[in-house]
C-alpha positions in Angstrom: -6.8 -7.0 3.0 -3.8 -6.8 1.1 -1.4 -9.2 1.9 0.2 -9.4 -1.7 1.1 -7.1 -4.0 3.3 -6.5 -7.3 5.8 -4.3 -8.4 7.4 -4.6 -11.8 8.2 -0.8 -12.9 11.4 0.2 -12.7 13.3 3.5 -10.4 12.2 5.7 -13.9 8.9 4.8 -14.5 8.2 5.1 -10.9 10.1 9.0 -10.5 8.1 10.2 -13.7 4.4 8.7 -12.5 4.4 10.4 -8.9 7.0 13.2 -10.0 9.7 12.0 -7.5 12.4 14.9 -6.8 14.2 13.8 -3.8 15.4 10.5 -2.8 15.5 7.0 -4.8 15.6 3.2 -3.7 17.1 0.5 -6.0 14.9 -2.6 -6.2 14.6 -5.9 -7.9 11.3 -6.2 -9.9 9.3 -8.4 -7.7 5.7 -10.4 -8.7 5.2 -11.6 -5.5 5.5 -8.4 -2.1 4.9 -9.2 0.9 4.7 -8.1 4.5 8.4 -7.5 6.7 10.2 -6.8 3.3 11.0 -3.8 2.8 9.7 -1.4 -0.5 9.0 1.6 -1.7 6.8 4.5 -0.8 6.3 8.3 -2.4 5.7 10.7 0.9 5.7 14.7 1.2 9.5 15.7 1.8 11.0 19.4 2.4 7.7 20.0 -0.4 8.8 17.9 -2.4 7.9 14.0 -3.8 10.5 12.0 -2.0 11.3 8.1 -2.6 11.9 6.1 0.3 11.7 2.5 1.8 9.6 0.9 4.6 8.9 -2.4 6.5 5.4 -3.3 5.0 4.5 -4.2 8.4 3.5 -0.9 11.3 5.0 -0.5 14.1 3.2 2.3 16.6 6.1 4.5 17.9 4.5 3.3 21.4 5.1 -0.6 20.5 7.2 -2.6 23.2 7.8 -4.9 20.0 8.1 -4.7 16.9 6.5 -8.2 15.8 3.6 -6.1 16.2 3.8 -5.6 12.9 2.9 -8.7 11.6 -0.5 -8.2 12.6 -0.7 -4.6 11.2 0.2 -4.5 7.3 -3.2 -3.5 6.5 -5.5 -0.6 8.4 -8.9 -0.6 7.6 -10.1 3.2 6.0 -13.5 3.1 8.1 -11.4 3.1 11.6 -8.0 4.6 10.9 -8.9 7.9 12.9 -10.3 6.2 16.2 -7.8 3.5 16.2 -5.1 3.7 18.6 -2.5 2.0 16.3 -3.3 4.0 13.6 -4.5 7.7 14.7 -0.9 9.4 15.0 0.0 7.9 11.7 -3.3 8.9 9.4 -3.6 12.3 10.8 0.8 13.2 10.5 2.6 10.6 8.4 0.4 9.3 5.5 2.4 7.7 2.7 1.7 6.3 -1.2 2.8 3.4 -1.5 4.1 2.1 -5.3 2.3 -0.6 -6.8 1.6 -2.2 -10.3 -0.9 -4.9 -9.5 -2.5 -7.2 -6.1 -4.0 -10.1 -5.3 -6.8 -11.5 -4.6 -7.6 -15.2 -4.0 -10.2 -17.6 -6.0 -10.9 -21.1 -4.5 -11.1 -23.5 -6.7 -12.6 -26.8 -5.1 -9.7 -28.0 -2.7 -7.0 -25.1 -4.8 -6.9 -21.1 -4.7 -6.1 -19.4 -7.7 -4.8 -16.1 -7.0 -6.3 -12.8 -9.5 -4.3 -10.2 -10.4 -5.8 -6.6 -10.3 -4.5 -3.2 -12.2 -4.8 -0.5 -14.1 -6.1 -0.8 -18.0 -3.2 1.7 -18.1 -0.9 -0.6 -16.5 0.7 1.9 -15.4 1.9 2.0 -11.0 -0.4 3.3 -8.9 0.1 4.4 -5.6 -1.7 2.7 -2.5 -2.9 5.1 -0.1 -0.9 4.1 3.1 0.6 5.4 6.6 4.1 4.8 8.2 6.0 5.4 11.3 9.3 5.8 13.4 10.0 3.0 16.0 13.0 3.2 18.0 14.1 0.2 19.6 15.8 -0.5 23.0 19.1 0.1 21.6 18.3 2.7 19.5 17.4 1.2 16.4 14.9 3.4 14.3 12.5 1.1 12.2 10.2 2.8 9.5 7.0 0.6 8.8 4.4 1.4 6.6 0.5 -0.4 6.5 -1.9 -0.4 3.4 -4.8 1.3 4.2 -8.0 -1.3 2.5 -11.7 -0.1 1.9 -15.1 -2.1 0.3 -14.4 -3.7 -2.6 -15.3 -2.4 -6.2 -17.3 -4.4 -8.5 -14.9 -5.8 -10.3 -13.7 -7.2 -7.1 -16.4 -7.5 -5.3 -17.2 -11.9 -6.1 -13.7 -12.3 -5.4 -12.7 -10.9 -2.3 -15.5 -7.7 0.0 -12.2 -5.4 0.6 -9.0 -3.8 -1.5 -6.6 -1.4 -1.2 -7.5 2.2 -1.5 -6.0 3.3 -4.8 -5.1 7.1 -4.3 -6.7 8.5 -7.8 -4.1 11.4 -9.5 -5.3 13.9 -8.8 -5.6 13.3 -4.6 -2.3 12.0 -4.8 -0.7 15.5 -3.6 -3.3 16.1 -1.1 -2.7 12.7 0.7 0.7 12.9 1.2 0.7 16.5 1.8 2.2 17.1 5.8 0.0 20.4 6.1 -3.6 18.9 5.7 -5.6 18.4 8.4 -8.9 17.6 6.6 -9.2 14.8 8.4 -13.3 14.6 6.5 -11.3 15.4 3.5 -8.5 12.7 4.0 -11.3 9.8 4.4 -13.7 11.4 1.3 -10.0 10.0 -0.6 -10.6 6.2 0.4 -12.8 4.8 -1.7 -12.9 2.3 -4.2 -11.0 3.4 -6.9 -13.7 2.8 -10.0 -13.9 -0.4 -11.5 -14.4 0.7 -15.1 -10.8 1.7 -14.8 -9.1 -1.6 -13.6 -8.9 -4.7 -15.1 -7.6 -8.5 -13.9 -6.6 -11.5 -14.9 -6.2 -15.3 -13.7 -2.8 -14.9 -11.7 -1.5 -18.5 -13.7 2.0 -19.2 -15.8 5.5 -18.8 -14.8 5.5 -15.2 -12.8 2.7 -16.2 -10.7 4.2 -19.6 -10.2 6.0 -18.4 -6.6 2.6 -16.1 -5.5 0.8 -17.3 -1.9 -2.3 -15.9 -0.4 -1.8 -13.9 1.9 -1.3 -14.0 5.7 
């Protein structure tokens, strides 16, 4: 699962990395992004990459209560095209959730130590995500998202059996395309990211002080 991640790149770096041409979203660098926060994401809008914000924790359009989002912060790649909570969004509403790294926890005695995973290049990357729009009874609109997970690669496997899907750069445009309907091609994107292109560090020191294990 993915219950905590980091986003410390500024908006200029994000816009350059993801070729953003529409929209903007101001945010503070955060080493401890948590479910229930609004987070930056890239979608395709009018043929251009746009930066928007979504509430982390997917609320399906048919939900009676927005609290369901607390249980839907992640979606398993293996069932994403059939599970009622995600299949419509998988078909029509895919996004890239912007991150610099993410955490899993290693147990050492009575303690759990955060391990921070990131690209060797230390560049921001796009996590495969889905989004929905939920309308409350009083007509309030909430746009929310979930992060897709898959089996862990060799780097992460000793710590956890799952990892968030990092979308390879050459497949980003395909993933967020609003005209792509080839489920097999989309599902083929949801694979473990190459371990040799990633690195990790033990989450010690001031910047990790507030990082707590995800739900």
